[in-house]
Every structure is written in C-alpha cells, then in structure tokens.
VOBATI-104602 format. One line per 5 residues: number of its first residue (from 1); for each residue x, y, z of N, C-alpha, C. Coordinates in steps of 0.001 Angstrom, whole numbers. Layout:
N
NUM> X Y Z X Y Z X Y Z | ... .
This chain:
185
1> 172000 31664 35854 172384 32919 36493 171125 33633 36971 | 171144 34101 38198 170006 34775 38778 169973 36210 38296 | 168801 36629 37825 168622 37997 37353 168523 38927 38552 | 169293 40008 38534 169271 40984 39621 167956 41751 39584 | 167401 41977 40785 166178 42740 40887 166482 44223 40780 .
6> 165488 44950 40346 165540 46398 40314 165856 46913 41717 | 166665 47947 41817 167093 48494 43100 165897 48905 43966 | 164865 49482 43349 163682 49904 44119 162977 48709 44743 | 162912 47623 44007 162268 46412 44529 163079 45864 45696 | 164389 45815 45536 165250 45316 46620 165124 46186 47866 .
11> 165074 47508 47681 164943 48418 48820 163594 48254 49513 | 162535 48122 48723 161201 47940 49299 161139 46630 50079 | 161649 45568 49489 161660 44283 50190 162480 44358 51468 | 163635 45004 51416 164488 45133 52603 163757 45897 53705 | 163013 46922 53336 162230 47687 54309 161161 46804 54941 .
16> 160503 46019 54129 159454 45116 54634 160072 44049 55529 | 161221 43506 55134 161889 42499 55954 162266 43076 57321 | 162846 44273 57315 163207 44904 58594 161962 45134 59456 | 160879 45507 58821 159641 45780 59558 159087 44531 60220 | 159069 43422 59500 158511 42213 60112 159397 41746 61265 .
21> 160702 41921 61135 161595 41569 62244 161329 42457 63460 | 161072 43723 63215 160763 44650 64307 159456 44252 64993 | 158454 43897 64204 157159 43510 64767 157274 42201 65539 | 158099 41275 65048 158270 39977 65706 158855 40099 67117 | 159418 41237 67437 159932 41445 68794 158801 41514 69816 .
26> 157599 41888 69351 156476 42088 70262 155267 41196 69984 | 155219 40587 68803 154063 39766 68430 154541 38457 67805 | 153712 37440 67927 154008 36197 67222 153641 36382 65747 | 154187 35526 64912 153907 35616 63477 152408 35531 63198 | 151717 34661 63930 150277 34492 63726 149502 35763 64050 .
31> 149989 36549 64978 149308 37777 65387 149557 38946 64435 | 150568 38834 63614 150935 39935 62718 150002 39967 61516 | 149530 41156 61196 148678 41338 60019 149453 42086 58939 | 148946 42024 57735 149546 42777 56636 149475 44269 56958 | 148410 44688 57612 148276 46090 58025 149407 46488 58958 .
36> 149741 45624 59922 150868 45896 60829 152157 46094 60044 | 152380 45203 59092 153607 45265 58284 153643 46558 57477 | 152520 46924 56887 152460 48144 56072 152673 49393 56919 | 152053 49430 58091 152232 50594 58975 153683 50728 59402 | 154283 49644 59827 155667 49680 60288 156623 50007 59144 .
41> 156322 49510 57951 157163 49755 56773 156914 51120 56154 | 155796 51727 56547 155379 53002 55957 155156 52866 54451 | 154432 51792 54092 154070 51552 52693 152571 51314 52601 | 152029 51445 51410 150617 51151 51170 150419 49643 51050 | 149200 49218 51346 148871 47789 51187 149105 47340 49751 .
46> 148782 48198 48802 148968 47825 47393 150443 47552 47085 | 151338 48302 47737 152770 48068 47549 153151 46701 48110 | 152623 46381 49283 152895 45054 49853 152437 43979 48873 | 151202 44122 48366 150654 43094 47478 151287 43098 46087 | 151991 44162 45744 152773 44139 44505 153924 43140 44619 .
51> 154392 42919 45844 155552 42057 46071 155200 40677 46621 | 154144 40603 47423 153795 39352 48101 152281 39151 48088 | 151868 37891 48008 150437 37569 48091 149942 37594 49531 | 150829 37243 50457 150464 37197 51867 151731 37176 52707 | 151562 37147 54014 152749 37195 54885 153554 35900 54809 .
56> 152933 34776 54468 153660 33519 54293 154623 33629 53123 | 154147 34225 52032 155012 34418 50865 156137 35402 51191 | 155846 36382 52024 156876 37320 52499 157996 36560 53202 | 157637 35666 54101 158647 34897 54833 159435 34004 53884 | 158743 33361 52942 159442 32506 51968 160441 33330 51158 .
61> 160035 34513 50739 160919 35394 49981 162114 35836 50828 | 161844 36165 52084 162898 36586 53010 163936 35476 53163 | 163470 34266 53385 164368 33120 53552 165143 32855 52258 | 164470 32942 51117 165157 32736 49834 166229 33793 49592 | 165924 35038 49936 166907 36108 49752 168115 35905 50670 .
66> 167867 35433 51889 168985 35117 52782 169818 33982 52190 | 169152 33009 51597 169856 31902 50951 170702 32362 49786 | 170189 33298 49029 170942 33852 47903 172200 34561 48406 | 172042 35321 49476 173185 36015 50071 174233 35014 50566 | 173775 33951 51220 174690 32918 51697 175422 32265 50532 .
71> 174689 31897 49492 175278 31219 48339 176393 32050 47720 | 176188 33368 47670 177208 34256 47104 178475 34265 47960 | 178364 33929 49246 179511 33959 50156 180222 32614 50275 | 179608 31532 49808 180209 30209 49976 181491 30084 49171 | 182481 29429 49745 183769 29303 49045 183683 28323 47875 .
76> 184471 28609 46864 184617 27694 45737 185771 26768 46092 | 185648 25500 45724 186666 24520 46117 188019 24836 45482 | 189020 24907 46353 190402 25068 45897 190957 23680 45610 | 191877 23608 44710 192477 22309 44370 193159 21676 45570 | 193610 22496 46509 194330 21959 47661 193396 21434 48747 .
81> 192098 21707 48654 191137 21221 49649 190890 19724 49491 | 190857 19001 50603 190254 17672 50580 188752 17907 50695 | 187955 16881 50488 186503 17048 50633 186146 17483 52048 | 186802 16888 53018 186536 17247 54410 186854 18724 54652 | 188002 19179 54166 188380 20586 54340 187372 21508 53651 .
86> 186877 21066 52499 185880 21870 51779 184570 21930 52564 | 184114 20798 53081 182914 20790 53935 183081 21757 55102 | 184230 21684 55763 184475 22526 56927 184521 24009 56543 | 185090 24317 55384 185125 25710 54913 183709 26220 54649 | 182880 25364 54069 181490 25745 53807 180741 25936 55130 .
91> 180940 25028 56071 180249 25144 57355 180709 26384 58125 | 182000 26694 58029 182489 27903 58691 181820 29134 58088 | 181694 29162 56778 181034 30306 56127 179557 30371 56522 | 178902 29214 56604 177507 29172 57049 177391 29738 58465 | 178256 29303 59354 178211 29777 60738 178496 31273 60835 .
96> 179437 31763 60051 179711 33202 60048 178488 33974 59562 | 177852 33453 58517 176633 34068 57984 175527 34076 59048 | 175345 32943 59713 174307 32840 60744 174624 33734 61943 | 175887 33819 62307 176286 34675 63426 176016 36145 63098 | 176355 36525 61872 176144 37904 61439 174656 38258 61420 .
101> 173822 37281 61133 172376 37488 61036 171637 36745 62147 | 172273 36673 63302 171745 35890 64421 170316 36278 64782 | 170056 37559 64900 168713 38011 65284 167681 37619 64226 | 168041 37781 62966 167128 37419 61879 166822 35926 61908 | 167872 35095 62008 167650 33652 62069 166807 33284 63287 .
106> 167092 33890 64427 166335 33573 65644 164847 33818 65452 | 164498 34948 64863 163086 35239 64632 162483 34299 63586 | 163229 34024 62527 162701 33137 61482 162553 31706 61979 | 163421 31274 62902 163274 29943 63491 161935 29811 64204 | 161468 30888 64826 160187 30822 65545 159022 30677 64583 .
111> 159210 31078 63348 158128 30989 62353 158122 29624 61679 | 159292 29220 61139 159331 27960 60399 160777 27507 60218 | 161292 26772 61186 162691 26359 61076 162908 25304 60000 | 161882 24522 59666 162064 23513 58610 162240 24177 57243 | 161613 25332 57035 161785 26056 55774 163232 26574 55666 .
116> 163780 27022 56779 165165 27502 56792 166116 26330 56553 | 165874 25222 57246 166711 24032 57079 166719 23588 55616 | 165543 23521 55027 165422 23084 53629 166172 24028 52693 | 166048 25334 52930 166740 26317 52098 168252 26134 52221 | 168747 26026 53453 170187 25875 53662 170702 24588 53016 .
121> 169975 23513 53229 170374 22218 52671 170424 22288 51142 | 169378 22803 50523 169342 22894 49055 170453 23777 48514 | 170642 24927 49140 171669 25867 48669 173064 25249 48769 | 173365 24651 49900 174718 24130 50113 174961 22883 49267 | 173993 21982 49189 174180 20787 48357 174318 21159 46883 .
126> 173521 22123 46407 173662 22574 45012 175029 23204 44789 | 175477 23980 45752 176794 24608 45649 177883 23532 45576 | 177771 22527 46428 178751 21430 46404 178761 20733 45049 | 177589 20450 44527 177510 19760 43237 178140 20602 42124 | 177948 21913 42176 178486 22796 41138 179986 23010 41256 .
131> 180512 23043 42480 181895 23462 42680 182823 22365 43177 | 182376 21146 43160 183210 20058 43653 183782 19252 42496 | 183974 19911 41371 184597 19302 40191 183918 17993 39784 | 182603 17937 39942 181837 16724 39628 182429 15498 40297 | 183159 15695 41358 183808 14615 42085 183107 14456 43435 .
136> 181783 14385 43371 181007 14420 44592 180078 13216 44647 | 180007 12608 45803 179075 11528 46042 177888 12128 46789 | 176740 12233 46109 175588 12938 46663 175154 12368 48011 | 175158 11054 48160 174722 10459 49425 175631 10856 50585 | 176927 10847 50331 177867 11249 51381 177718 12739 51664 .
141> 177633 13567 50601 177429 15006 50782 176165 15257 51600 | 175078 14597 51209 173791 14788 51883 173891 14412 53361 | 174502 13286 53646 174612 12810 55021 175356 13815 55900 | 176542 14217 55480 177366 15087 56316 176861 16528 56325 | 176497 17040 55175 176043 18431 55126 174723 18597 55863 .
146> 173792 17673 55683 172502 17779 56374 172682 17735 57884 | 173512 16835 58349 173776 16753 59785 174467 17996 60310 | 175432 18504 59554 176160 19705 59983 175237 20920 60016 | 174348 21033 59038 173399 22154 59029 172491 22071 60248 | 171987 20888 60528 171106 20712 61692 171857 21074 62983 .
151> 173104 20654 63079 173916 20990 64244 174082 22510 64359 | 174404 23168 63254 174555 24628 63251 173259 25313 63682 | 172140 24821 63182 170847 25421 63542 170551 25243 65025 | 170841 24073 65555 170567 23826 66975 171414 24731 67864 | 172695 24898 67519 173533 25814 68284 173013 27245 68171 .
156> 172547 27619 66972 172043 28971 66759 170766 29218 67561 | 169934 28202 67706 168674 28356 68441 168902 28574 69927 | 169999 28047 70430 170282 28190 71859 170596 29651 72166 | 170144 30083 73304 170360 31484 73689 171836 31788 73894 | 172571 30854 74510 174006 31069 74702 174740 30377 73554 .
161> 175079 31153 72555 175707 30640 71337 177138 30194 71624 | 177473 29001 71145 178847 28513 71206 179574 29120 69997 | 180785 29574 70185 181488 30202 69069 181680 29187 67941 | 181683 29694 66731 181691 28782 65586 183007 28051 65410 | 184105 28546 65958 185355 27778 65895 185216 26465 66674 .
166> 184503 26512 67805 184258 25300 68591 183392 24322 67804 | 182368 24840 67126 181495 23981 66320 182304 23338 65189 | 183158 24118 64547 183993 23580 63471 184907 22480 64009 | 185440 22664 65227 186271 21611 65832 185458 20336 66042 | 184197 20474 66506 183330 19300 66656 183127 18622 65303 .
171> 182808 19421 64298 182577 18856 62964 183835 18192 62421 | 184979 18776 62698 186247 18203 62254 186435 16796 62828 | 186022 16609 64076 186129 15284 64704 185056 14321 64198 | 183884 14858 63849 182773 14000 63429 182869 13535 61980 | 183453 14374 61124 183524 14054 59695 184852 13368 59404 .
176> 184791 12160 58835 186052 11461 58519 186683 12036 57248 | 187862 11558 56932 188460 11906 55643 187633 11196 54576 | 186851 11943 53848 185842 11383 52957 186449 10598 51799 | 187602 11021 51314 188233 10295 50229 188481 8845 50640 | 188953 8639 51885 189200 7286 52394 187890 6526 52530 .
181> 186855 7202 52977 185551 6574 53129 185023 6069 51794 | 185121 6918 50749 184614 6550 49436 185373 5363 48852 | 186674 5291 49115 187462 4176 48597 187023 2844 49182 | 186486 2872 50410 186061 1647 51078 184616 1266 50790 | 183901 2094 50022 182492 1775 49712 182382 871 48506 .
C-alpha cells in the first residue's frame, strides 16, 4: 500500500509540476533551469531541493505521480469480463486518462517518451497481475498491453487526436479472444 504524502508536499509538488508545464510552452527542457522553475512556482530554491535533486528527478516524480493517478483509475476485473474485454477496459481507461491530461502528456513526450512508456507498461502489467485472479499469462499480457500502450502513445503524439472509441475499435480487431489463444499454446 502506498503511503499518502502530506498535503503540503502534494500541493508544493503540484505547483512545481504546473510551473514546469507552463515553462515548457516557451522553452525546451534543456533550456529550463531550476531558477526558472522556482521563479514560476514562486518558491525558494531550497524548497525545490527539499523535494527534488534536479529537474530530471522532478520529471521522474511527475511521471510517477501520473502513473499513480492512472493506477487508481484502472478497472478491477469483473467476473463477467473475458481477458480481451478486460484489456480493452484497461486501454479505454488509459486513453481517457491520456485525453484528460493531453497537454501534460504532450509536453512530457518531448522530454522523455520512453520513461512514460516504461511507467505505463509497468503500472498496467502490475495491475493485470494483481487483478486478473492469477489467471494471467505474462507473455501474452506483455505482448498485447505493450503494443496497445505504444499505439495509444503514438495516437496521443499526433496533433490531430483520433477519438479513443476508434482506437478501442482498432484494438478490438487486433486482439484475439485470448482464452482461445492460450488453449492452443
């Protein structure tokens, strides 16, 4: 169980996260200094360093916090779900999360999309392992979930976003009935 952070810490981090997103509208990540972040956040440098060692750690924390938020929103498997239906429910929730935070994801993609991919993959695969009644084949989960995450990220990176219902329809056609697949392995 994840320990909840003190409200003041969460508020300070949220302020810093909003500030770096604001700065990213005009500067590349490499051009941003800790001083820029502190000025925009209206905090002292010591406050920044109380929370982060550097701006790289800030981004890692930001991505992890987004992952935590996503994990809290992921559906728990219902007994009536097939594995395919469960995958699709998880992907729909991921897409809704990404759509809601489109601007944030867009800016973070410019910094390090592989870090985001890794976070999403780890969070969703761990969630599947925990909530799939131990009836999960890791290789099959990894194959389909990793591909679906990459597909979601690519659609999100495009300026003209395709609605997530269309993406779910594509995934529905791409992912077979997994129970049948496992029986044939």
